[in-house]
Backbone bond lengths (Angstrom), bond angles and torsions (degrees), N, CA, C in turn:
res aa  C-N    CA-C-N  psi(-1)  N-CA   C-N-CA  omega(-1)  CA-C   N-CA-C  phi
1 M - - - 1.495 - - 1.406 111.38 -
2 T 1.371 113.97 132.54 1.438 125.73 177.23 1.525 104.72 -57.23
3 D 1.313 120.44 142.82 1.493 127.40 172.41 1.404 106.26 -78.31
4 I 1.281 109.74 115.58 1.603 122.44 176.87 1.369 116.77 -121.99
5 S 1.409 122.08 146.13 1.389 121.94 168.86 1.640 108.35 -140.71
6 P 1.258 112.57 79.90 1.621 114.20 -176.71 1.370 113.39 -57.94
7 D 1.340 112.65 154.23 1.395 120.30 -179.57 1.601 106.99 -95.46
8 F 1.318 113.78 88.82 1.449 123.64 -179.44 1.535 114.71 -61.35
9 A 1.413 111.32 -36.91 1.398 117.76 -179.48 1.520 117.76 -55.41
10 K 1.192 115.17 -32.56 1.492 124.88 -179.18 1.462 109.67 -53.74
11 G 1.368 119.94 -44.66 1.402 127.58 -171.09 1.535 112.73 -107.86
12 D 1.481 113.76 21.03 1.548 114.14 -179.18 1.457 113.35 63.99
13 G 1.430 113.02 37.60 1.429 117.25 178.65 1.567 115.14 97.99
14 L 1.236 122.76 -12.36 1.370 127.40 -175.27 1.577 114.37 -125.96
15 V 1.270 112.00 138.41 1.519 114.95 173.97 1.552 108.73 -126.76
16 P 1.253 118.08 148.70 1.425 124.34 174.40 1.476 113.07 -65.97
17 A 1.426 117.67 135.98 1.248 117.40 178.50 1.529 112.84 -129.55
18 I 1.405 117.02 111.54 1.402 122.92 -170.18 1.609 107.95 -87.13
19 V 1.263 119.84 125.79 1.408 116.99 175.20 1.352 121.21 -106.11
20 Q 1.331 117.89 127.00 1.424 126.56 -167.86 1.570 108.82 -119.43
21 H 1.325 114.85 139.47 1.416 121.01 -179.00 1.579 109.93 -66.72
22 A 1.200 124.06 119.17 1.407 127.57 -170.26 1.511 110.23 -66.77
23 R 1.216 123.49 -25.05 1.395 118.44 176.45 1.625 113.09 -94.24
24 T 1.250 119.25 -45.41 1.435 120.38 -167.49 1.473 111.53 -97.06
25 G 1.347 120.58 -15.35 1.389 125.05 -174.39 1.466 119.84 80.38
26 E 1.354 112.83 4.38 1.601 118.36 -178.07 1.455 105.59 -69.45
27 V 1.350 113.50 132.55 1.480 123.62 167.55 1.602 112.13 -66.76
28 L 1.353 117.75 108.55 1.404 120.74 -174.75 1.474 110.98 -83.39
29 M 1.270 125.08 -50.81 1.571 128.50 -166.22 1.476 108.78 -163.83
30 L 1.239 111.25 168.97 1.598 123.33 167.01 1.619 105.44 -128.02
31 G 1.246 107.63 129.85 1.560 122.37 171.21 1.453 111.07 -131.76
32 Y 1.286 112.48 -179.50 1.399 121.03 171.09 1.575 114.03 -122.44
33 M 1.312 113.20 144.64 1.509 118.01 176.44 1.539 111.33 -124.97
34 N 1.272 112.28 143.54 1.554 115.32 165.25 1.511 105.77 -100.65
35 A 1.273 112.78 -168.55 1.536 115.57 -176.61 1.669 108.42 -70.23
36 T 1.287 118.60 -33.93 1.345 129.00 178.83 1.570 111.57 -59.63
37 A 1.326 107.59 -50.92 1.548 116.29 -176.88 1.588 110.60 -63.33
38 L 1.397 107.28 -42.67 1.586 109.58 -179.91 1.538 109.07 -67.35
39 E 1.434 121.65 -37.96 1.426 121.85 179.69 1.605 108.19 -63.45
40 T 1.355 116.21 -37.72 1.514 118.04 -175.74 1.399 107.66 -70.87
41 T 1.378 117.60 -45.74 1.535 118.52 176.55 1.422 110.98 -50.75
42 C 1.401 114.43 -55.44 1.592 111.22 -175.56 1.435 115.56 -63.45
43 R 1.393 120.96 -35.04 1.430 128.38 -179.78 1.647 107.93 -65.78
44 S 1.321 114.76 -52.88 1.463 118.10 -165.92 1.456 107.09 -85.28
45 G 1.370 122.09 -20.67 1.544 118.95 -167.35 1.536 117.09 77.17
46 L 1.308 119.45 -5.71 1.484 125.80 172.61 1.398 113.11 -105.90
47 V 1.341 118.14 126.57 1.414 122.09 -179.53 1.519 112.84 -62.81
48 T 1.348 109.02 122.40 1.407 117.35 -175.26 1.615 112.29 -127.30
49 F 1.255 119.69 136.26 1.420 128.80 -170.30 1.641 114.36 -111.99
50 Y 1.151 117.37 174.00 1.511 121.90 164.52 1.552 101.22 -108.96
51 S 1.321 111.21 121.82 1.541 120.24 177.09 1.597 104.02 -83.50
52 R 1.354 112.79 121.56 1.461 114.73 177.83 1.528 115.72 -78.47
53 S 1.420 107.03 -24.09 1.442 112.28 176.15 1.495 116.71 -86.16
54 K 1.297 118.28 -26.91 1.336 124.20 177.16 1.417 114.82 -92.95
55 Q 1.369 118.65 -16.15 1.430 127.27 179.52 1.537 109.54 64.45
56 R 1.166 121.91 32.76 1.559 126.08 178.06 1.440 114.46 -146.15
57 L 1.262 117.16 174.47 1.568 123.52 169.30 1.481 108.27 -68.38
58 W 1.394 120.96 143.52 1.328 131.31 -179.20 1.606 111.29 -142.19
59 T 1.395 115.25 105.63 1.372 119.45 171.55 1.528 113.65 -80.40
60 K 1.326 107.64 118.44 1.600 108.60 -178.85 1.563 110.41 -58.46
61 G 1.382 108.94 133.72 1.416 122.33 -174.51 1.545 116.23 77.74
62 E 1.330 116.35 22.36 1.451 116.31 -179.33 1.555 109.62 -76.14
63 T 1.243 119.28 -18.68 1.620 122.72 171.98 1.585 109.74 -102.43
64 S 1.322 115.27 -46.50 1.510 122.18 -169.09 1.583 109.89 -81.74
65 G 1.379 118.41 -27.49 1.344 120.17 -179.28 1.596 109.91 91.03
66 D 1.424 112.01 -7.21 1.548 114.58 -179.11 1.547 108.91 -86.33
67 T 1.373 118.27 76.54 1.450 122.21 -172.18 1.543 103.37 -82.92
68 L 1.438 106.52 171.55 1.443 117.66 172.99 1.508 106.35 -124.21
69 S 1.366 113.35 119.05 1.588 121.11 -175.95 1.533 99.35 -85.18
70 L 1.287 114.05 129.42 1.432 126.56 174.76 1.544 112.66 -62.81
71 V 1.291 120.99 127.41 1.433 120.84 161.93 1.497 117.76 -103.94
72 D 1.351 116.86 -44.72 1.371 125.37 169.76 1.547 115.23 -169.36
73 V 1.343 112.46 162.76 1.448 116.27 -172.11 1.748 104.92 -127.81
74 R 1.151 112.12 129.26 1.562 119.87 167.45 1.404 117.32 -123.35
75 Q 1.298 112.70 154.93 1.514 115.92 171.99 1.480 115.16 -110.38
76 D 1.286 120.20 166.64 1.506 120.94 -174.37 1.473 106.18 -89.24
77 C 1.274 116.72 -179.03 1.530 120.89 -172.74 1.496 113.02 -68.97
78 D 1.359 118.67 -23.05 1.429 114.93 169.04 1.457 122.93 -99.75
79 A 1.369 111.12 15.89 1.456 121.49 177.31 1.567 120.15 54.27
80 D 1.396 108.43 28.08 1.515 109.61 -176.11 1.682 103.56 -122.43
81 T 1.312 120.39 9.77 1.602 120.57 179.21 1.503 100.68 -139.32
82 L 1.279 111.72 143.66 1.480 119.88 174.25 1.671 107.77 -111.15
83 L 1.303 109.02 142.97 1.526 115.22 166.61 1.518 110.91 -113.08
84 V 1.240 113.20 109.00 1.560 118.39 -172.61 1.645 103.13 -97.77
85 R 1.213 118.22 121.80 1.597 123.73 175.84 1.423 99.73 -104.13
86 A 1.410 112.01 127.97 1.478 121.65 -176.18 1.486 109.67 -148.63
87 L 1.324 117.07 161.20 1.417 124.50 166.38 1.530 116.79 -105.33
88 P 1.311 121.33 121.80 1.385 126.28 179.77 1.456 111.54 -76.13
89 A 1.427 106.64 140.96 1.487 113.22 172.01 1.521 117.41 -91.49
90 G 1.386 107.83 4.02 1.589 114.15 -172.71 1.538 106.05 179.58
91 P 1.247 122.39 -166.89 1.404 125.23 177.79 1.563 109.09 -66.07
92 T 1.142 116.90 137.72 1.528 121.32 -179.01 1.480 108.10 -78.66
93 C 1.301 119.34 -39.24 1.508 120.36 -172.45 1.537 114.82 -81.51
94 H 1.222 128.85 143.24 1.450 126.55 177.07 1.746 110.02 -63.30
95 T 1.312 109.51 -22.43 1.406 112.63 174.09 1.487 118.87 -66.15
96 G 1.467 116.24 -21.63 1.370 123.73 179.59 1.551 110.38 111.46
97 T 1.341 115.11 -4.34 1.492 116.20 -176.30 1.542 106.40 -86.08
98 S 1.401 113.68 162.38 1.484 121.05 -175.81 1.514 104.74 -65.65
99 S 1.190 121.23 -35.45 1.511 131.98 -167.58 1.562 108.97 -122.03
100 C 1.349 117.76 145.39 1.449 119.31 168.82 1.631 109.81 -73.34
101 F 1.280 112.64 -4.14 1.485 111.93 177.80 1.594 109.61 -108.40
102 G 1.355 115.17 11.07 1.465 121.97 177.28 1.394 109.00 90.94
103 D 1.459 109.70 159.17 1.488 116.95 -175.72 1.405 115.93 -66.58
104 E 1.298 124.36 -21.65 1.459 133.54 177.86 1.426 112.80 -54.18
105 V 1.407 124.08 -19.92 1.413 125.04 -170.16 1.508 114.61 -92.30
106 V 1.407 113.36 -0.52 1.465 120.31 174.14 1.531 113.44 -58.78
107 P 1.397 121.76 124.51 1.341 118.48 178.24 1.468 109.11 -59.81
108 P 1.341 129.14 137.03 1.398 127.70 -176.56 1.448 107.39 -60.68
109 L 1.386 124.23 -45.72 1.453 125.49 -177.29 1.670 113.25 -66.80
110 G 1.409 107.27 -18.12 1.515 112.95 -174.59 1.633 110.54 -61.23
111 F 1.259 108.56 -23.79 1.633 105.96 179.75 1.517 114.09 -65.03
112 L 1.271 110.45 -22.55 1.552 112.78 178.26 1.536 110.24 -60.23
113 A 1.371 119.02 -37.06 1.408 124.46 -176.94 1.575 103.67 -72.66
114 E 1.214 120.43 -40.97 1.471 118.66 175.03 1.505 113.07 -66.88
115 L 1.145 118.20 -34.18 1.599 117.86 175.64 1.440 108.66 -62.06
116 D 1.514 117.95 -50.04 1.244 126.82 -172.95 1.687 109.67 -58.43
117 A 1.381 109.69 -37.25 1.543 115.03 179.30 1.526 108.93 -68.12
118 V 1.390 118.53 -45.34 1.386 118.86 175.36 1.448 117.37 -58.68
119 V 1.353 117.69 -41.26 1.409 119.50 176.14 1.452 113.12 -66.19
120 A 1.442 119.35 -32.20 1.482 118.79 -179.03 1.612 105.20 -73.81
121 S 1.262 121.71 -30.86 1.423 123.82 178.37 1.578 111.31 -69.55
122 R 1.369 113.96 -40.07 1.558 116.76 175.12 1.637 106.38 -64.52
123 H 1.210 119.25 -40.48 1.457 125.31 178.94 1.619 110.98 -54.98
124 A 1.317 108.77 -42.69 1.470 115.07 -177.84 1.453 114.85 -81.92
125 E 1.376 118.44 -33.21 1.396 123.16 -169.51 1.629 111.98 -103.81
126 R 1.310 110.92 -23.41 1.448 114.90 -177.84 1.531 114.28 43.78
127 P 1.340 123.05 67.36 1.380 124.52 -173.68 1.549 106.95 -75.35
128 E 1.311 118.55 136.03 1.408 121.81 179.03 1.548 112.73 -68.81
129 G 1.467 111.16 135.42 1.357 118.36 -174.48 1.465 115.17 96.96
130 S 1.328 118.10 -19.44 1.418 119.27 -171.42 1.582 110.78 -77.82
131 Y 1.394 118.54 135.73 1.449 120.87 177.15 1.495 115.55 -59.52
132 T 1.457 110.82 -34.64 1.407 113.90 -178.68 1.621 109.67 -69.08
133 T 1.337 112.30 -39.43 1.506 115.32 177.38 1.468 110.65 -57.53
134 R 1.365 120.72 -41.99 1.448 123.96 177.28 1.525 113.48 -55.48
135 L 1.408 108.02 -47.05 1.499 112.65 176.38 1.508 114.85 -56.78
136 F 1.289 119.14 -46.05 1.403 127.91 179.01 1.650 107.59 -57.74
137 D 1.287 110.93 -52.95 1.466 118.58 -179.69 1.459 110.28 -58.99
138 G 1.438 119.50 -29.83 1.538 116.59 -175.80 1.520 111.00 -76.04
139 G 1.406 115.51 -9.97 1.438 113.72 -177.62 1.586 121.33 90.29
140 I 1.272 116.31 159.36 1.503 120.80 -171.70 1.552 110.35 -64.01
141 R 1.283 122.24 -33.86 1.449 124.81 -179.98 1.603 109.14 -65.10
142 R 1.370 112.47 -42.08 1.494 114.09 177.52 1.521 112.10 -68.45
143 M 1.372 116.95 -35.36 1.492 120.21 175.82 1.513 114.62 -66.84
144 A 1.319 117.26 -37.31 1.511 123.87 177.69 1.542 99.39 -67.48
145 Q 1.229 125.68 -47.34 1.449 124.55 -177.88 1.569 107.19 -54.00
146 K 1.253 118.21 -56.86 1.501 123.77 179.37 1.512 111.39 -49.40
147 V 1.432 116.67 -46.48 1.512 118.39 -174.79 1.617 107.47 -68.21
148 G 1.291 117.55 -36.74 1.423 125.11 173.06 1.598 110.60 -56.53
149 E 1.357 113.94 -54.72 1.418 118.97 -178.34 1.527 110.70 -59.01
150 E 1.374 113.27 -44.12 1.469 112.66 -176.16 1.634 108.14 -75.66
151 G 1.191 122.86 -24.57 1.410 122.04 175.73 1.477 110.37 -66.26
152 V 1.312 118.79 -45.93 1.471 121.73 174.05 1.503 111.23 -57.53
153 E 1.330 115.79 -51.94 1.515 117.98 179.60 1.479 115.46 -56.77
154 T 1.423 114.23 -34.14 1.510 116.02 173.42 1.425 113.54 -66.39
155 A 1.386 118.30 -45.59 1.338 122.30 178.18 1.592 113.75 -61.27
156 L 1.276 117.03 -39.39 1.434 118.98 176.42 1.568 112.76 -66.91
157 A 1.400 114.17 -42.56 1.430 117.25 170.88 1.482 114.27 -50.92
158 A 1.339 114.25 -40.82 1.523 115.29 -173.74 1.433 107.54 -67.95
159 V 1.190 125.27 -29.56 1.400 131.32 -175.54 1.521 117.82 -78.85
160 A 1.543 105.04 -49.23 1.478 115.89 -169.55 1.548 117.70 -113.23
161 E 1.285 116.90 -4.66 1.543 117.18 -171.80 1.530 107.58 -129.54
162 D 1.335 110.78 175.91 1.467 122.98 -173.38 1.709 109.02 -77.64
163 D 1.304 106.54 168.00 1.532 110.56 177.98 1.559 116.95 -56.28
164 E 1.302 114.66 -37.23 1.433 118.59 173.78 1.523 119.32 -63.64
165 A 1.193 115.47 -41.75 1.468 121.09 171.34 1.574 111.70 -64.50
166 L 1.197 118.43 -39.49 1.404 124.81 178.36 1.559 112.85 -66.79
167 L 1.312 112.43 -38.01 1.480 116.60 177.77 1.594 109.82 -73.70
168 G 1.221 115.60 -32.70 1.532 122.01 172.81 1.454 112.96 -66.06
169 E 1.227 119.88 -46.32 1.530 122.43 171.30 1.441 117.15 -63.72
170 A 1.335 115.67 -39.65 1.507 119.74 174.30 1.475 113.20 -66.97
171 A 1.317 116.83 -35.47 1.618 118.90 173.41 1.417 107.06 -60.74
172 D 1.331 121.32 -48.76 1.441 126.40 -175.12 1.540 109.81 -58.52
173 L 1.256 114.51 -47.33 1.556 123.09 175.09 1.508 110.29 -56.45
174 V 1.197 117.91 -52.72 1.578 121.07 178.77 1.592 109.83 -57.03
175 F 1.300 114.51 -52.06 1.473 118.72 179.42 1.549 109.56 -52.99
176 H 1.230 119.22 -51.32 1.429 124.49 -176.46 1.639 113.77 -63.58
177 L 1.326 110.19 -38.26 1.341 117.74 173.02 1.583 117.25 -62.48
178 V 1.297 109.55 -46.03 1.513 118.83 170.88 1.488 116.52 -49.59
179 V 1.407 114.36 -48.00 1.335 125.77 178.65 1.580 109.98 -64.86
180 M 1.246 120.78 -43.83 1.457 125.28 -177.55 1.613 107.50 -65.22
181 L 1.347 110.30 -47.41 1.590 112.53 -178.89 1.565 106.10 -59.83
182 R 1.329 116.65 -37.64 1.467 115.63 -173.01 1.554 112.41 -70.52
183 A 1.417 114.18 -31.40 1.357 121.24 177.18 1.539 108.94 -64.43
184 R 1.262 119.96 -29.13 1.417 127.00 -178.43 1.592 110.52 -90.06
185 G 1.480 116.86 5.30 1.369 120.50 -176.62 1.486 117.23 74.39
186 L 1.245 120.20 20.43 1.466 131.52 176.13 1.426 116.04 -110.20
187 G 1.289 113.97 127.81 1.474 118.70 173.78 1.611 113.28 -86.20
188 F 1.251 114.38 151.33 1.573 116.06 173.30 1.413 117.98 -54.82
189 E 1.381 117.86 -17.94 1.460 119.03 -179.46 1.588 104.02 -68.77
190 R 1.279 116.77 -33.95 1.496 116.28 -177.49 1.494 113.47 -58.81
191 V 1.424 117.24 -33.37 1.390 122.59 175.76 1.537 110.45 -67.62
192 A 1.373 115.82 -39.45 1.406 118.28 179.07 1.596 113.79 -67.98
193 E 1.390 111.60 -36.16 1.521 116.32 169.78 1.463 114.91 -59.08
194 K 1.361 115.79 -44.02 1.347 118.29 177.54 1.649 114.69 -58.17
195 L 1.331 114.49 -46.58 1.347 121.41 -179.81 1.470 111.76 -62.67
196 A 1.320 116.50 -41.02 1.375 122.72 177.63 1.607 114.51 -63.15
197 S 1.311 110.56 -41.56 1.674 117.65 176.35 1.389 107.15 -61.87
198 R 1.359 121.88 -37.47 1.503 122.05 -175.41 1.538 109.65 -73.82
199 H 1.378 111.46 -31.28 1.481 114.38 176.79 1.496 117.08 -66.75
200 R 1.290 108.20 -41.22 1.596 119.50 179.37 1.526 104.44 -67.66
């Protein structure tokens, strides 16, 4: 956890807390924290706010079960706003959407992080009947073969088929690549990190 010391005095004891999905970058909600809410959040690992309407601490999901598990908290340059990175246990908004700002605010590439998380859970749990489980059970050579096949099919689609076919083959290629990386103990974020390091 980053060392933080928000200036609660600026907001009469409260600071805004923007909650962001720790994997996808989606902005989930805005709440307010006082010093006790921040301390409770850090101690319990569940994002807790100060409810201005109820005049008390309020842990997200305390009635619905749709909690926010804390990953980390950062403060802005003026120490008067918090960025809370968390993993949601369900929809964040009471309307049933993933974000209080609507489902349309999910960053398009953020789904790759969700896919990587699903593949990681399949790798750990190996649910019966899952195609991903069959891939893991087939071993790294079989996975490498599938990545090679999908790569060739993607290249052929780029030359001889329409955009929809190309997108379908590219999606198959990325999925099998994510599975193969996970079999080697590597998350897809490592690929993003490598690309970013080359860009820099």
